[in-house]
C-alpha positions in Angstrom: 6.5 -95.5 -13.6 4.1 -98.3 -14.5 0.8 -97.3 -16.1 -2.2 -99.6 -16.1 -4.6 -99.9 -19.0 -8.1 -99.1 -18.0 -11.1 -101.2 -19.0 -13.3 -99.5 -21.5 -16.8 -98.7 -20.1 -19.9 -99.0 -22.1 -22.3 -96.0 -22.0 -25.8 -96.7 -20.6 -28.5 -97.4 -23.2 -30.2 -94.2 -24.3 -27.4 -91.8 -23.3 -26.4 -91.1 -26.9 -29.9 -90.5 -28.0 -30.6 -88.2 -25.1 -27.4 -86.1 -25.8 -28.4 -85.8 -29.5 -31.9 -84.8 -28.7 -30.7 -82.2 -26.2 -28.2 -80.8 -28.7 -30.8 -80.6 -31.4 -33.3 -79.0 -29.0 -30.6 -76.4 -28.2 -30.2 -75.7 -31.9 -26.5 -76.6 -31.8 -24.3 -78.6 -34.2 -21.9 -81.2 -33.0 -19.1 -78.8 -34.1 -20.5 -75.9 -32.1 -20.8 -78.1 -29.0 -17.3 -79.5 -29.5 -15.8 -76.0 -30.0 -17.4 -74.6 -26.9 -16.0 -77.3 -24.6 -12.6 -77.8 -26.3 -13.0 -81.3 -27.9 -13.3 -82.5 -31.4 -16.6 -82.9 -33.2 -15.9 -86.6 -33.8 -15.8 -87.1 -30.0 -19.3 -85.6 -29.7 -20.4 -87.9 -32.5 -19.0 -90.9 -30.7 -20.8 -89.9 -27.5 -24.1 -89.5 -29.4 -23.6 -92.9 -31.0 -23.0 -94.6 -27.7 -19.4 -95.5 -28.5 -17.7 -93.6 -25.7 -18.3 -92.5 -22.1 -17.4 -88.9 -21.4 -14.8 -87.7 -19.0 -16.1 -86.0 -15.9 -15.0 -82.6 -17.2 -16.8 -83.1 -20.5 -19.9 -84.4 -18.8 -20.1 -81.3 -16.6 -19.6 -79.0 -19.6 -22.3 -80.8 -21.6 -24.8 -80.5 -18.7 -24.3 -76.7 -18.8 -24.2 -76.2 -22.5 -27.1 -78.5 -23.4 -29.2 -77.3 -20.4 -30.0 -80.9 -19.5 -32.9 -81.9 -17.3 -32.0 -83.4 -13.9 -32.6 -86.9 -15.2 -30.5 -86.3 -18.3 -27.7 -84.7 -16.2 -27.8 -87.6 -13.7 -27.6 -90.2 -16.6 -24.6 -88.3 -18.1 -22.8 -87.9 -14.7 -23.3 -91.6 -14.0 -21.7 -92.6 -17.3 -18.7 -90.2 -16.8 -15.3 -91.7 -16.2 -12.4 -90.1 -14.3 -9.9 -91.2 -16.9 -11.3 -90.9 -20.4 -8.1 -91.9 -22.1 -5.7 -88.9 -21.7 -3.3 -90.9 -19.6 -3.6 -94.1 -21.6 -0.1 -95.6 -22.1 -0.4 -95.4 -25.9 -1.0 -91.6 -25.7 1.9 -90.9 -23.4 4.7 -92.1 -25.5 8.1 -90.4 -24.9 9.2 -88.0 -27.6 
């Protein structure tokens, strides 16, 4: 089975700041947000710093947890990627 390496997408400008503001407005820490959606806190940090695009699943979870506005939810959903790295060939090494 051949696996292709996906091209890394750059998040839209302002997405990270919008996520951070929404999280702070909700009174949540990065760790609390991460724990509630089943990811690591450093992943939330990377999203807020604009270093990563979220997966579709994470984006939908963040929309609900952070109670994002329609504009914020649309921005987050537009940045979401179907494959956020779980099937990357380097992560699926045989045991």
